[in-house]
Biopython code that builds the backbone (N, CA, C, O; Angstrom):
import numpy as np
from Bio.PDB.StructureBuilder import StructureBuilder

atoms = [
    (1, "MET", "N", (2.905, 14.146, 3.770)),
    (1, "MET", "CA", (2.046, 13.978, 2.627)),
    (1, "MET", "C", (0.636, 14.382, 3.015)),
    (1, "MET", "O", (0.142, 14.002, 4.076)),
    (2, "PRO", "N", (-0.001, 15.145, 2.160)),
    (2, "PRO", "CA", (-1.363, 15.534, 2.479)),
    (2, "PRO", "C", (-2.303, 14.336, 2.465)),
    (2, "PRO", "O", (-2.188, 13.434, 1.636)),
    (3, "GLY", "N", (-3.212, 14.357, 3.385)),
    (3, "GLY", "CA", (-4.164, 13.258, 3.474)),
    (3, "GLY", "C", (-5.500, 13.662, 2.887)),
    (3, "GLY", "O", (-5.736, 14.831, 2.579)),
    (4, "GLY", "N", (-6.332, 12.717, 2.744)),
    (4, "GLY", "CA", (-7.666, 12.948, 2.225)),
    (4, "GLY", "C", (-8.454, 11.662, 2.353)),
    (4, "GLY", "O", (-7.978, 10.671, 2.907)),
    (5, "TYR", "N", (-9.650, 11.696, 1.837)),
    (5, "TYR", "CA", (-10.485, 10.500, 1.920)),
    (5, "TYR", "C", (-9.920, 9.360, 1.085)),
    (5, "TYR", "O", (-10.025, 8.196, 1.471)),
    (6, "GLY", "N", (-9.327, 9.684, -0.047)),
    (6, "GLY", "CA", (-8.732, 8.642, -0.887)),
    (6, "GLY", "C", (-7.602, 7.920, -0.176)),
    (6, "GLY", "O", (-7.515, 6.692, -0.215)),
    (7, "THR", "N", (-6.738, 8.687, 0.473)),
    (7, "THR", "CA", (-5.628, 8.095, 1.220)),
    (7, "THR", "C", (-6.146, 7.251, 2.376)),
    (7, "THR", "O", (-5.623, 6.169, 2.644)),
    (8, "LEU", "N", (-7.158, 7.738, 3.049)),
    (8, "LEU", "CA", (-7.754, 6.990, 4.155)),
    (8, "LEU", "C", (-8.319, 5.655, 3.675)),
    (8, "LEU", "O", (-8.121, 4.625, 4.319)),
    (9, "ILE", "N", (-9.010, 5.674, 2.564)),
    (9, "ILE", "CA", (-9.588, 4.439, 2.023)),
    (9, "ILE", "C", (-8.495, 3.458, 1.633)),
    (9, "ILE", "O", (-8.622, 2.259, 1.881)),
    (10, "VAL", "N", (-7.418, 3.953, 1.023)),
    (10, "VAL", "CA", (-6.314, 3.072, 0.631)),
    (10, "VAL", "C", (-5.648, 2.471, 1.867)),
    (10, "VAL", "O", (-5.334, 1.281, 1.877)),
    (11, "LEU", "N", (-5.430, 3.270, 2.903)),
    (11, "LEU", "CA", (-4.802, 2.757, 4.122)),
    (11, "LEU", "C", (-5.680, 1.719, 4.820)),
    (11, "LEU", "O", (-5.182, 0.698, 5.294)),
    (12, "ILE", "N", (-6.968, 1.978, 4.882)),
    (12, "ILE", "CA", (-7.877, 1.011, 5.502)),
    (12, "ILE", "C", (-7.938, -0.267, 4.667)),
    (12, "ILE", "O", (-7.976, -1.367, 5.218)),
    (13, "SER", "N", (-7.946, -0.128, 3.357)),
    (13, "SER", "CA", (-7.936, -1.309, 2.483)),
    (13, "SER", "C", (-6.672, -2.125, 2.689)),
    (13, "SER", "O", (-6.723, -3.353, 2.751)),
    (14, "PHE", "N", (-5.541, -1.446, 2.795)),
    (14, "PHE", "CA", (-4.270, -2.125, 3.029)),
    (14, "PHE", "C", (-4.318, -2.891, 4.349)),
    (14, "PHE", "O", (-3.892, -4.044, 4.416)),
    (15, "PHE", "N", (-4.833, -2.256, 5.390)),
    (15, "PHE", "CA", (-4.956, -2.915, 6.687)),
    (15, "PHE", "C", (-5.856, -4.147, 6.596)),
    (15, "PHE", "O", (-5.512, -5.209, 7.114)),
    (16, "LEU", "N", (-7.002, -4.008, 5.941)),
    (16, "LEU", "CA", (-7.938, -5.127, 5.841)),
    (16, "LEU", "C", (-7.344, -6.305, 5.072)),
    (16, "LEU", "O", (-7.528, -7.459, 5.460)),
    (17, "VAL", "N", (-6.640, -6.019, 3.993)),
    (17, "VAL", "CA", (-6.016, -7.096, 3.213)),
    (17, "VAL", "C", (-4.955, -7.807, 4.042)),
    (17, "VAL", "O", (-4.915, -9.037, 4.087)),
    (18, "LYS", "N", (-4.095, -7.030, 4.698)),
    (18, "LYS", "CA", (-3.044, -7.643, 5.516)),
    (18, "LYS", "C", (-3.650, -8.411, 6.693)),
    (18, "LYS", "O", (-3.160, -9.483, 7.048)),
    (19, "TYR", "N", (-4.698, -7.877, 7.292)),
    (19, "TYR", "CA", (-5.365, -8.554, 8.402)),
    (19, "TYR", "C", (-5.958, -9.880, 7.938)),
    (19, "TYR", "O", (-5.799, -10.903, 8.604)),
    (20, "TYR", "N", (-6.641, -9.862, 6.798)),
    (20, "TYR", "CA", (-7.262, -11.083, 6.280)),
    (20, "TYR", "C", (-6.217, -12.155, 6.009)),
    (20, "TYR", "O", (-6.394, -13.308, 6.405)),
    (21, "PHE", "N", (-5.135, -11.790, 5.341)),
    (21, "PHE", "CA", (-4.122, -12.793, 5.025)),
    (21, "PHE", "C", (-3.374, -13.251, 6.277)),
    (21, "PHE", "O", (-2.935, -14.400, 6.335)),
    (22, "GLY", "N", (-3.220, -12.396, 7.266)),
    (22, "GLY", "CA", (-2.643, -12.821, 8.539)),
    (22, "GLY", "C", (-3.550, -13.798, 9.260)),
    (22, "GLY", "O", (-3.088, -14.782, 9.837)),
    (23, "TYR", "N", (-4.841, -13.519, 9.224)),
    (23, "TYR", "CA", (-5.821, -14.437, 9.819)),
    (23, "TYR", "C", (-5.808, -15.775, 9.090)),
    (23, "TYR", "O", (-5.821, -16.834, 9.717)),
    (24, "LEU", "N", (-5.783, -15.717, 7.768)),
    (24, "LEU", "CA", (-5.762, -16.940, 6.974)),
    (24, "LEU", "C", (-4.506, -17.757, 7.257)),
    (24, "LEU", "O", (-4.562, -18.984, 7.341)),
    (25, "LYS", "N", (-3.390, -17.081, 7.400)),
    (25, "LYS", "CA", (-2.127, -17.776, 7.678)),
    (25, "LYS", "C", (-2.162, -18.469, 9.034)),
    (25, "LYS", "O", (-1.629, -19.568, 9.184)),
    (26, "SER", "N", (-2.787, -17.830, 10.022)),
    (26, "SER", "CA", (-2.799, -18.421, 11.360)),
    (26, "SER", "C", (-3.853, -19.521, 11.513)),
    (26, "SER", "O", (-3.678, -20.431, 12.323)),
    (27, "THR", "N", (-4.937, -19.448, 10.750)),
    (27, "THR", "CA", (-5.995, -20.441, 10.905)),
    (27, "THR", "C", (-5.883, -21.610, 9.931)),
    (27, "THR", "O", (-6.253, -22.735, 10.269)),
    (28, "ASP", "N", (-5.377, -21.354, 8.728)),
    (28, "ASP", "CA", (-5.270, -22.423, 7.725)),
    (28, "ASP", "C", (-4.019, -22.204, 6.873)),
    (28, "ASP", "O", (-4.112, -21.684, 5.762)),
    (29, "PRO", "N", (-2.854, -22.595, 7.383)),
    (29, "PRO", "CA", (-1.599, -22.347, 6.667)),
    (29, "PRO", "C", (-1.545, -22.981, 5.274)),
    (29, "PRO", "O", (-0.917, -22.429, 4.370)),
    (30, "ASP", "N", (-2.191, -24.125, 5.093)),
    (30, "ASP", "CA", (-2.178, -24.771, 3.776)),
    (30, "ASP", "C", (-2.927, -23.937, 2.736)),
    (30, "ASP", "O", (-2.471, -23.792, 1.602)),
    (31, "LEU", "N", (-4.062, -23.400, 3.125)),
    (31, "LEU", "CA", (-4.819, -22.541, 2.219)),
    (31, "LEU", "C", (-4.065, -21.241, 1.956)),
    (31, "LEU", "O", (-4.091, -20.717, 0.843)),
    (32, "PHE", "N", (-3.395, -20.723, 2.981)),
    (32, "PHE", "CA", (-2.615, -19.497, 2.811)),
    (32, "PHE", "C", (-1.536, -19.677, 1.748)),
    (32, "PHE", "O", (-1.281, -18.765, 0.962)),
    (33, "LEU", "N", (-0.906, -20.840, 1.721)),
    (33, "LEU", "CA", (0.146, -21.083, 0.731)),
    (33, "LEU", "C", (-0.384, -20.977, -0.694)),
    (33, "LEU", "O", (0.336, -20.550, -1.596)),
    (34, "LYS", "N", (-1.636, -21.361, -0.898)),
    (34, "LYS", "CA", (-2.238, -21.256, -2.229)),
    (34, "LYS", "C", (-2.431, -19.802, -2.647)),
    (34, "LYS", "O", (-2.345, -19.474, -3.830)),
    (35, "TYR", "N", (-2.692, -18.937, -1.675)),
    (35, "TYR", "CA", (-2.990, -17.540, -1.971)),
    (35, "TYR", "C", (-1.845, -16.590, -1.628)),
    (35, "TYR", "O", (-2.022, -15.373, -1.693)),
    (36, "SER", "N", (-0.703, -17.105, -1.274)),
    (36, "SER", "CA", (0.397, -16.233, -0.855)),
    (36, "SER", "C", (0.895, -15.349, -1.990)),
    (36, "SER", "O", (1.329, -14.225, -1.737)),
    (37, "ILE", "N", (0.849, -15.822, -3.238)),
    (37, "ILE", "CA", (1.284, -14.989, -4.361)),
    (37, "ILE", "C", (0.341, -13.803, -4.548)),
    (37, "ILE", "O", (0.780, -12.708, -4.901)),
    (38, "ILE", "N", (-0.949, -14.019, -4.315)),
    (38, "ILE", "CA", (-1.916, -12.923, -4.421)),
    (38, "ILE", "C", (-1.637, -11.882, -3.345)),
    (38, "ILE", "O", (-1.703, -10.681, -3.606)),
    (39, "GLU", "N", (-1.328, -12.339, -2.144)),
    (39, "GLU", "CA", (-1.004, -11.415, -1.055)),
    (39, "GLU", "C", (0.240, -10.613, -1.395)),
    (39, "GLU", "O", (0.298, -9.415, -1.114)),
    (40, "SER", "N", (1.226, -11.247, -1.988)),
    (40, "SER", "CA", (2.457, -10.553, -2.364)),
    (40, "SER", "C", (2.199, -9.506, -3.447)),
    (40, "SER", "O", (2.744, -8.405, -3.389)),
    (41, "VAL", "N", (1.381, -9.843, -4.419)),
    (41, "VAL", "CA", (1.060, -8.903, -5.493)),
    (41, "VAL", "C", (0.293, -7.703, -4.945)),
    (41, "VAL", "O", (0.593, -6.561, -5.296)),
    (42, "ILE", "N", (-0.685, -7.952, -4.097)),
    (42, "ILE", "CA", (-1.467, -6.856, -3.521)),
    (42, "ILE", "C", (-0.580, -5.958, -2.666)),
    (42, "ILE", "O", (-0.695, -4.734, -2.735)),
    (43, "SER", "N", (0.294, -6.541, -1.869)),
    (43, "SER", "CA", (1.210, -5.740, -1.053)),
    (43, "SER", "C", (2.141, -4.918, -1.940)),
    (43, "SER", "O", (2.438, -3.764, -1.629)),
    (44, "GLY", "N", (2.597, -5.501, -3.030)),
    (44, "GLY", "CA", (3.449, -4.773, -3.968)),
    (44, "GLY", "C", (2.727, -3.605, -4.615)),
    (44, "GLY", "O", (3.310, -2.537, -4.805)),
    (45, "LEU", "N", (1.462, -3.804, -4.953)),
    (45, "LEU", "CA", (0.680, -2.716, -5.543)),
    (45, "LEU", "C", (0.490, -1.565, -4.557)),
    (45, "LEU", "O", (0.636, -0.399, -4.922)),
    (46, "PHE", "N", (0.169, -1.894, -3.319)),
    (46, "PHE", "CA", (0.025, -0.846, -2.308)),
    (46, "PHE", "C", (1.351, -0.123, -2.083)),
    (46, "PHE", "O", (1.374, 1.103, -1.965)),
    (47, "SER", "N", (2.434, -0.855, -2.023)),
    (47, "SER", "CA", (3.749, -0.236, -1.829)),
    (47, "SER", "C", (4.097, 0.674, -2.999)),
    (47, "SER", "O", (4.595, 1.782, -2.803)),
    (48, "GLY", "N", (3.836, 0.208, -4.206)),
    (48, "GLY", "CA", (4.090, 1.027, -5.385)),
    (48, "GLY", "C", (3.258, 2.297, -5.391)),
    (48, "GLY", "O", (3.734, 3.358, -5.793)),
    (49, "TYR", "N", (2.030, 2.187, -4.951)),
    (49, "TYR", "CA", (1.156, 3.360, -4.872)),
    (49, "TYR", "C", (1.746, 4.420, -3.943)),
    (49, "TYR", "O", (1.805, 5.598, -4.294)),
    (50, "PHE", "N", (2.180, 3.995, -2.759)),
    (50, "PHE", "CA", (2.714, 4.957, -1.800)),
    (50, "PHE", "C", (4.080, 5.486, -2.209)),
    (50, "PHE", "O", (4.383, 6.651, -1.951)),
    (51, "ILE", "N", (4.903, 4.674, -2.830)),
    (51, "ILE", "CA", (6.191, 5.165, -3.334)),
    (51, "ILE", "C", (5.951, 6.178, -4.450)),
    (51, "ILE", "O", (6.629, 7.203, -4.516)),
    (52, "GLY", "N", (4.998, 5.894, -5.318)),
    (52, "GLY", "CA", (4.660, 6.834, -6.383)),
    (52, "GLY", "C", (4.161, 8.160, -5.848)),
    (52, "GLY", "O", (4.535, 9.219, -6.352)),
    (53, "ARG", "N", (3.321, 8.104, -4.833)),
    (53, "ARG", "CA", (2.834, 9.358, -4.225)),
    (53, "ARG", "C", (3.975, 10.140, -3.586)),
    (53, "ARG", "O", (4.051, 11.361, -3.722)),
    (54, "ALA", "N", (4.858, 9.434, -2.891)),
    (54, "ALA", "CA", (5.985, 10.111, -2.248)),
    (54, "ALA", "C", (6.899, 10.753, -3.285)),
    (54, "ALA", "O", (7.358, 11.879, -3.094)),
    (55, "LEU", "N", (7.164, 10.056, -4.368)),
    (55, "LEU", "CA", (8.013, 10.623, -5.421)),
    (55, "LEU", "C", (7.347, 11.813, -6.102)),
    (55, "LEU", "O", (8.019, 12.781, -6.459)),
    (56, "THR", "N", (6.035, 11.744, -6.283)),
    (56, "THR", "CA", (5.314, 12.867, -6.878)),
    (56, "THR", "C", (5.400, 14.103, -5.995)),
    (56, "THR", "O", (5.656, 15.201, -6.490)),
    (57, "PHE", "N", (5.190, 13.938, -4.693)),
    (57, "PHE", "CA", (5.279, 15.080, -3.787)),
    (57, "PHE", "C", (6.707, 15.611, -3.705)),
    (57, "PHE", "O", (6.909, 16.821, -3.603)),
    (58, "THR", "N", (7.688, 14.731, -3.749)),
    (58, "THR", "CA", (9.085, 15.168, -3.741)),
    (58, "THR", "C", (9.395, 15.961, -5.000)),
    (58, "THR", "O", (10.042, 17.006, -4.930)),
    (59, "TYR", "N", (8.941, 15.478, -6.148)),
    (59, "TYR", "CA", (9.160, 16.181, -7.412)),
    (59, "TYR", "C", (8.517, 17.565, -7.378)),
    (59, "TYR", "O", (9.138, 18.549, -7.778)),
    (60, "LYS", "N", (7.280, 17.642, -6.904)),
    (60, "LYS", "CA", (6.599, 18.936, -6.826)),
    (60, "LYS", "C", (7.320, 19.881, -5.878)),
    (60, "LYS", "O", (7.433, 21.072, -6.166)),
    (61, "TYR", "N", (7.807, 19.373, -4.754)),
    (61, "TYR", "CA", (8.536, 20.199, -3.795)),
    (61, "TYR", "C", (9.816, 20.737, -4.421)),
    (61, "TYR", "O", (10.115, 21.926, -4.306)),
    (62, "LEU", "N", (10.563, 19.876, -5.074)),
    (62, "LEU", "CA", (11.821, 20.306, -5.688)),
    (62, "LEU", "C", (11.578, 21.281, -6.835)),
    (62, "LEU", "O", (12.379, 22.189, -7.052)),
    (63, "LYS", "N", (10.496, 21.106, -7.562)),
    (63, "LYS", "CA", (10.152, 22.009, -8.657)),
    (63, "LYS", "C", (9.839, 23.403, -8.123)),
    (63, "LYS", "O", (10.274, 24.398, -8.701)),
    (64, "VAL", "N", (9.090, 23.483, -7.030)),
    (64, "VAL", "CA", (8.759, 24.774, -6.421)),
    (64, "VAL", "C", (10.005, 25.400, -5.803)),
    (64, "VAL", "O", (10.217, 26.606, -5.930)),
    (65, "ALA", "N", (10.826, 24.601, -5.141)),
    (65, "ALA", "CA", (12.041, 25.122, -4.509)),
    (65, "ALA", "C", (13.014, 25.652, -5.554)),
    (65, "ALA", "O", (13.701, 26.645, -5.312)),
    (66, "LYS", "N", (13.078, 25.009, -6.699)),
    (66, "LYS", "CA", (13.994, 25.435, -7.755)),
    (66, "LYS", "C", (13.533, 26.745, -8.384)),
    (66, "LYS", "O", (14.363, 27.578, -8.748)),
    (67, "SER", "N", (12.221, 26.938, -8.516)),
    (67, "SER", "CA", (11.703, 28.156, -9.138)),
    (67, "SER", "C", (11.752, 29.354, -8.191)),
    (67, "SER", "O", (11.648, 30.494, -8.644)),
    (68, "SER", "N", (11.905, 29.124, -6.906)),
    (68, "SER", "CA", (11.937, 30.226, -5.927)),
    (68, "SER", "C", (13.265, 30.918, -5.896)),
    (68, "SER", "O", (13.452, 31.862, -5.128)),
]
sb = StructureBuilder()
sb.init_structure("model")
sb.init_model(0)
sb.init_chain("A")
sb.init_seg("    ")
for serial, (resi, resn, name, xyz) in enumerate(atoms, 1):
    if name == "N":
        sb.init_residue(resn, " ", resi, " ")
    sb.init_atom(name, np.array(xyz, "f"), 0.0, 1.0, " ", f" {name:<3s}", serial, name[0])
structure = sb.get_structure()
């Protein structure tokens, strides 16, 4: 997949979110339980973003391969 500044920002954001919630889980498990649904939703959004990008690139590849 081609990279760019947008992809870099999304990957760094994903790392920071996962790092923060991992830190929260290790330092205050009770507080983490209150925010665990938010962590799950954010992880799902990031996963959906990358699956969508992968499917878009696959579709474009197959479209070009079919026309050749």
